[in-house]
NUNUTI-82085 format. One line per field, with one value per residue: residue number from 1; residue in three letters; x, y, z of N, C-alpha, C in turn. Coordinates in Angstrom, 1 decimal, decimal comma, padded with zeros to 4 digits. Layout:
num <- [NUM ...]
residu <- [ALA ...]
n.xx <- [X ...]
n.yy <- [Y ...]
n.zz <- [Z ...]
ca.xx <- [X ...]
ca.yy <- [Y ...]
ca.zz <- [Z ...]
c.xx <- [X ...]
c.yy <- [Y ...]
c.zz <- [Z ...]
***
This chain:
num <- [1 2 3 4 5 6 7 8 9 10 11 12 13 14 15 16 17 18 19 20 21 22 23 24 25 26 27 28 29 30 31 32 33 34 35 36 37 38 39 40 41 42 43 44 45 46 47 48 49 50 51 52 53 54 55 56 57 58 59 60 61 62 63 64 65 66 67 68 69 70 71 72 73 74 75 76 77 78 79 80 81 82 83 84 85 86 87 88 89 90 91 92 93 94 95 96 97 98 99 100 101 102 103 104 105 106 107 108 109 110 111 112 113 114 115 116 117 118 119 120 121 122 123 124 125 126 127 128 129 130 131 132 133 134 135 136 137 138 139 140 141 142 143 144 145 146 147 148 149 150 151 152 153 154 155 156 157 158 159 160 161 162]
residu <- [UNK UNK UNK UNK UNK UNK UNK UNK UNK UNK UNK UNK UNK UNK UNK UNK UNK UNK UNK UNK UNK UNK UNK UNK UNK UNK UNK UNK UNK UNK UNK UNK UNK UNK UNK UNK UNK UNK UNK UNK UNK UNK UNK UNK UNK UNK UNK UNK UNK UNK UNK UNK UNK UNK UNK UNK UNK UNK UNK UNK UNK UNK UNK UNK UNK UNK UNK UNK UNK UNK UNK UNK UNK UNK UNK UNK UNK UNK UNK UNK UNK UNK UNK UNK UNK UNK UNK UNK UNK UNK UNK UNK UNK UNK UNK UNK UNK UNK UNK UNK UNK UNK UNK UNK UNK UNK UNK UNK UNK UNK UNK UNK UNK UNK UNK UNK UNK UNK UNK UNK UNK UNK UNK UNK UNK UNK UNK UNK UNK UNK UNK UNK UNK UNK UNK UNK UNK UNK UNK UNK UNK UNK UNK UNK UNK UNK UNK UNK UNK UNK UNK UNK UNK UNK UNK UNK UNK UNK UNK UNK UNK UNK]
n.xx <- [034,9 034,8 036,7 039,4 041,2 039,7 038,2 040,2 041,3 039,2 038,9 041,3 040,9 038,7 040,1 042,0 040,4 039,2 041,4 042,9 040,8 040,1 042,3 042,1 041,1 037,9 036,8 034,4 033,1 034,9 034,9 032,2 032,1 033,5 031,7 029,5 030,7 031,1 028,4 027,8 029,3 027,8 025,4 025,9 027,8 030,1 033,5 035,5 038,2 038,2 040,3 041,0 039,1 038,4 040,2 043,0 042,8 040,1 037,1 033,9 031,0 028,1 024,7 023,1 025,1 027,6 030,1 033,4 034,0 036,8 038,9 039,1 038,4 036,5 034,5 033,8 032,8 030,6 028,9 028,5 027,3 024,9 023,8 023,4 021,2 019,4 019,1 018,5 019,3 019,5 020,9 019,8 021,0 019,7 020,4 023,3 026,0 029,0 032,4 035,8 037,0 035,0 031,7 028,1 025,2 021,9 020,0 018,1 017,3 016,3 014,9 014,2 013,1 014,0 011,6 009,9 009,1 008,8 011,1 011,7 013,9 014,9 017,9 021,0 024,4 027,6 030,6 034,2 037,1 040,3 043,0 041,5 040,2 037,8 037,8 036,3 032,9 030,0 027,1 023,6 020,5 016,9 016,3 014,1 012,0 012,9 012,6 009,8 008,8 009,5 007,6 008,0 007,3 007,3 007,0 005,8 007,1 005,5 003,5 003,6 000,9 -001,3]
n.yy <- [189,7 189,3 188,3 186,9 185,0 183,3 182,0 180,7 179,1 177,5 176,1 174,7 173,0 171,5 170,3 168,8 167,0 165,6 164,4 163,1 161,6 160,0 158,2 156,8 153,7 152,2 151,2 150,1 149,1 147,1 145,4 144,7 143,1 140,9 140,0 139,4 137,2 135,4 134,9 133,6 131,2 129,9 129,7 128,0 126,0 125,9 126,4 127,8 130,0 130,6 131,1 133,6 135,1 134,5 134,7 132,7 131,7 131,9 132,3 131,0 131,8 130,8 131,4 129,4 129,4 130,5 129,3 129,1 127,9 126,9 127,9 127,5 125,0 124,1 126,0 125,3 122,7 123,3 124,7 122,7 120,6 122,0 122,4 119,8 119,1 121,0 121,3 123,4 125,7 129,1 132,3 135,5 138,7 141,3 143,8 145,8 147,0 148,6 149,2 150,2 147,9 146,3 144,9 144,7 142,9 142,2 139,5 137,0 133,6 131,3 128,2 124,7 122,0 118,5 117,1 118,7 121,1 124,6 127,1 130,2 132,2 134,9 136,6 137,8 139,1 139,7 140,9 140,7 142,2 141,7 142,9 143,1 140,6 138,3 137,9 136,9 135,7 136,4 134,9 135,2 133,9 133,2 130,6 129,4 130,1 128,8 126,1 126,1 126,5 124,1 122,5 121,7 121,8 123,6 122,5 123,6 122,9 120,6 121,8 121,4 120,4 121,2]
n.zz <- [136,0 139,4 141,3 140,2 141,3 143,0 141,0 139,5 141,4 142,0 139,6 139,6 141,8 140,8 138,7 140,1 141,6 139,5 138,2 140,2 141,3 139,2 139,0 141,3 142,8 142,6 145,4 146,5 144,2 143,4 145,6 145,7 143,4 144,3 146,3 144,7 143,3 145,5 146,1 143,7 144,0 146,0 144,6 142,4 143,0 141,8 141,9 140,6 140,5 143,1 144,9 144,3 145,4 148,1 151,2 152,1 154,7 155,2 157,1 157,8 159,5 161,0 162,0 164,5 166,4 165,5 165,4 164,1 160,8 159,3 156,6 153,0 152,0 154,0 153,5 150,9 151,4 153,0 151,2 149,2 150,7 151,4 148,9 148,2 149,7 148,8 145,7 143,9 145,1 145,7 146,1 146,4 146,3 148,1 149,1 149,7 151,6 151,5 152,7 153,0 154,1 155,1 155,0 154,7 154,2 152,9 152,1 150,2 150,4 148,0 147,5 146,9 148,7 148,9 149,1 147,7 148,8 148,6 149,5 151,1 152,4 154,4 155,1 156,6 156,2 157,4 156,2 156,1 154,7 153,4 151,7 149,4 149,3 150,6 154,0 156,1 156,8 158,4 159,0 159,3 159,6 159,6 161,4 162,5 160,8 158,6 159,4 159,9 157,3 156,3 157,4 160,0 163,5 166,6 169,8 172,8 176,1 178,3 181,0 184,4 186,5 185,0]
ca.xx <- [035,0 035,2 037,9 039,9 041,9 038,7 037,8 041,3 041,5 038,1 039,3 042,4 040,2 038,0 041,1 042,6 039,4 039,0 042,6 043,1 039,6 040,2 043,3 041,8 040,3 036,6 036,8 033,1 032,8 035,7 034,4 030,9 032,4 033,9 030,5 028,8 031,4 030,7 027,0 027,8 029,8 026,6 024,3 026,3 028,7 031,3 034,4 036,6 038,7 037,8 041,5 041,1 037,9 038,5 041,5 043,4 042,3 038,7 036,2 032,5 030,4 026,7 023,8 022,9 026,3 028,7 031,4 034,0 034,5 038,0 039,5 038,4 037,8 035,4 033,5 033,3 032,0 029,3 028,2 028,2 026,2 023,6 023,3 022,9 019,8 018,6 019,8 018,2 019,6 019,9 020,9 019,6 021,4 018,7 020,9 024,6 026,7 030,5 033,4 037,1 037,4 033,9 030,4 027,0 024,2 020,6 019,7 017,0 017,5 015,2 015,3 013,2 013,6 013,9 010,2 009,1 008,7 009,5 011,5 012,1 014,4 015,7 019,1 022,0 025,8 028,6 031,9 035,4 038,0 041,8 043,7 040,5 039,6 036,9 038,5 035,3 031,5 029,1 025,7 022,5 019,1 015,8 016,3 012,7 011,2 013,3 011,9 008,3 008,6 009,7 006,5 008,3 006,7 008,0 005,9 006,3 007,2 004,3 003,6 003,1 -000,3 -002,4]
ca.yy <- [188,8 190,1 187,8 185,8 184,0 182,3 181,2 179,8 178,1 176,6 175,3 173,8 172,0 170,6 169,5 167,8 166,0 164,8 163,6 162,2 160,7 159,0 157,3 156,0 152,5 152,3 150,0 149,5 148,3 145,9 144,5 144,1 142,0 139,8 139,6 138,7 135,9 134,6 134,4 132,6 129,9 129,3 129,4 127,1 125,0 126,0 127,2 128,3 131,3 130,9 131,6 135,1 135,8 134,2 134,5 131,3 131,4 132,4 131,7 131,2 131,6 130,8 131,3 130,2 129,4 131,3 128,7 129,3 126,8 127,6 127,5 127,4 123,7 124,1 126,7 124,4 121,6 123,8 124,9 121,4 120,0 122,8 122,1 118,4 119,1 121,9 121,4 124,6 126,7 130,4 133,5 136,8 139,9 142,4 145,1 145,6 148,2 148,3 150,2 149,8 146,6 145,5 145,1 144,1 142,7 141,5 138,6 136,0 132,3 130,6 126,8 123,7 120,8 117,2 116,7 119,7 122,3 125,8 127,9 131,6 132,6 136,1 136,6 138,9 138,7 140,8 140,4 141,5 142,1 141,9 143,0 142,8 139,3 138,1 137,2 136,1 136,0 136,1 134,7 135,1 133,7 132,8 129,2 129,0 130,3 127,7 124,9 126,2 126,3 122,6 121,9 121,4 122,7 123,6 122,3 124,0 121,8 120,4 122,5 120,5 121,0 121,5]
ca.zz <- [137,1 140,6 141,9 139,3 142,1 143,4 139,9 139,1 142,5 141,8 138,5 140,1 142,7 139,9 138,0 141,1 141,9 138,4 137,9 141,4 141,4 138,1 139,3 142,5 142,6 143,2 146,3 146,6 143,0 143,4 146,7 145,3 142,5 145,2 147,0 143,7 143,1 146,6 145,8 142,6 144,5 146,6 143,6 141,4 143,5 140,9 142,7 139,8 140,9 144,5 145,6 144,1 146,1 149,6 151,8 152,3 156,0 155,3 158,1 157,7 160,8 160,7 163,2 165,7 167,3 165,0 165,5 162,8 160,0 158,8 155,4 151,8 151,9 154,8 152,8 149,8 152,0 153,5 150,0 148,6 151,6 151,3 147,5 148,2 150,3 148,0 144,5 143,2 146,1 145,0 147,0 145,7 147,1 148,1 149,5 150,2 152,0 151,6 153,0 152,5 154,6 155,6 154,3 155,2 153,1 153,2 151,0 150,3 149,8 147,3 147,3 147,0 149,4 148,1 149,0 146,9 149,6 148,2 150,7 150,8 153,7 154,4 156,0 156,5 156,3 157,6 155,6 156,3 153,6 153,5 150,4 148,3 149,3 151,7 155,1 156,8 156,6 159,5 158,4 160,2 159,0 160,5 161,4 162,9 159,6 157,7 159,9 159,7 155,9 156,0 158,1 161,4 164,5 167,9 170,8 174,1 177,1 179,2 182,3 185,4 187,2 184,1]
c.xx <- [035,5 036,5 038,5 040,7 040,9 038,3 038,9 041,5 040,4 038,3 040,4 041,8 039,5 039,0 041,7 041,6 039,2 040,2 042,9 042,0 039,6 041,2 043,0 040,9 039,0 036,5 035,5 032,8 033,6 035,2 033,1 031,1 032,8 032,6 029,6 029,4 031,1 029,3 027,0 028,3 028,6 025,6 024,7 027,1 029,9 032,3 035,6 036,9 038,5 039,1 041,7 040,0 038,0 039,9 041,8 042,8 040,9 038,0 034,8 031,9 028,9 025,9 023,4 024,1 027,5 030,1 032,1 034,3 035,6 038,5 038,6 037,7 036,5 034,2 032,9 032,4 030,6 028,4 027,7 027,1 024,9 023,0 022,8 021,5 018,9 019,3 019,6 018,5 020,1 019,8 020,7 020,0 020,4 019,3 022,3 025,2 028,2 031,3 034,7 037,5 036,3 032,7 029,3 025,9 023,0 020,3 018,5 017,5 016,2 015,7 014,1 013,8 013,4 012,4 009,3 008,7 009,5 009,9 011,9 012,5 015,2 016,9 020,0 023,4 026,6 029,9 033,0 036,4 039,4 042,4 042,7 039,9 038,7 037,6 037,5 033,9 030,8 027,7 024,7 021,2 018,2 015,7 014,8 011,9 011,6 012,6 010,4 008,0 008,8 008,6 006,9 007,6 007,4 006,8 006,5 006,3 005,8 004,5 002,9 001,9 -001,4 -003,1]
c.yy <- [189,6 189,6 186,6 184,7 182,9 181,4 180,2 178,7 177,0 175,6 174,3 172,7 171,0 169,7 168,4 166,7 165,1 163,9 162,6 161,1 159,6 157,9 156,4 154,8 152,8 151,0 149,3 148,6 147,0 144,9 143,9 143,0 140,8 139,2 138,8 137,3 134,9 134,0 133,4 131,2 129,2 128,9 128,3 125,9 124,9 126,9 127,7 129,7 131,6 131,5 133,1 135,9 135,6 134,1 133,1 130,8 131,9 131,6 132,0 130,9 131,8 130,7 129,8 130,3 130,2 130,7 128,7 127,9 127,5 127,0 127,4 126,1 123,5 124,9 125,9 123,3 122,1 124,1 123,6 120,6 120,7 122,4 120,7 118,3 119,9 122,2 122,7 125,8 128,0 131,5 134,7 137,9 141,0 143,7 144,9 147,0 147,9 149,5 149,7 148,4 145,8 145,8 144,4 143,9 141,9 140,7 137,7 134,7 131,8 129,2 125,9 122,5 119,6 116,7 117,7 120,9 123,5 126,6 129,3 132,1 133,9 135,9 137,8 138,4 140,0 140,1 141,3 141,2 142,4 141,9 142,6 141,5 139,2 137,3 136,4 136,5 135,5 136,0 134,5 134,9 133,3 131,3 128,7 129,1 129,1 126,4 124,9 125,9 124,8 121,8 121,3 122,3 122,6 123,5 122,7 122,9 121,8 121,1 121,6 121,2 121,4 120,3]
c.zz <- [138,3 141,2 141,1 140,1 142,6 142,2 139,5 140,1 142,4 140,7 138,9 141,0 141,8 139,2 138,9 141,4 140,8 138,1 139,0 141,5 140,4 138,3 140,5 142,1 143,2 144,1 146,4 145,4 143,0 144,5 146,3 144,3 143,3 145,8 145,9 143,4 144,2 146,5 144,7 143,0 145,1 145,6 142,6 141,9 142,6 141,6 141,9 140,2 142,3 145,3 145,3 144,8 147,6 150,0 152,1 153,7 156,3 156,4 157,8 159,1 160,6 162,1 163,3 166,6 166,8 165,2 164,1 162,1 159,2 157,5 154,2 151,6 152,8 154,2 151,7 150,3 152,4 152,3 149,4 149,4 151,5 149,9 147,4 148,7 149,4 146,7 143,7 144,1 145,3 146,1 146,1 146,7 147,0 148,3 150,0 150,5 152,2 152,0 152,5 153,0 155,2 154,8 155,0 154,1 153,6 151,9 151,3 149,7 149,2 147,1 147,4 147,7 148,5 148,0 148,3 147,6 149,1 149,5 150,2 152,2 153,6 155,4 155,8 156,7 156,6 157,1 156,0 155,2 154,0 152,1 149,3 148,3 150,6 152,8 155,9 156,5 157,8 159,0 159,4 159,3 160,0 160,5 161,7 161,6 158,6 158,1 159,7 158,2 155,5 156,8 159,4 162,3 165,8 168,9 172,1 175,1 177,9 180,5 183,3 186,1 186,3 183,7]
***
């Protein structure tokens, strides 16, 4: 060996990374578990353990106005109202990116309206976390696509002089 100091310092570095790395929490995995639970609330309407997932002062903000609906009860009401209109409502998480205190995801809603119309609506969310719980969710989906899939149409205003 040409330089035993480099070899032993390399081993020390590997040892430190392994021992320190093993003791550290995997934040992304823990937060993804919370995101999966959030999707389960939407998919089932079952809120068991919700106080371990959402902050007490959780806010949900939905397009197009993003006005905050505050509190866990407001979230539950939103989910239950959605599931009333679309009993088979299901969110599939297509992609998620998480950091220590925020995340973003792309998802697809699959649902059937009461008149039998099948819907498939893509959307995105931005989430913020505090102490491992979800503090807020900003939801954006394509409201126009949703209406078109329900057979609504938008008619432009009449132009004078035509």
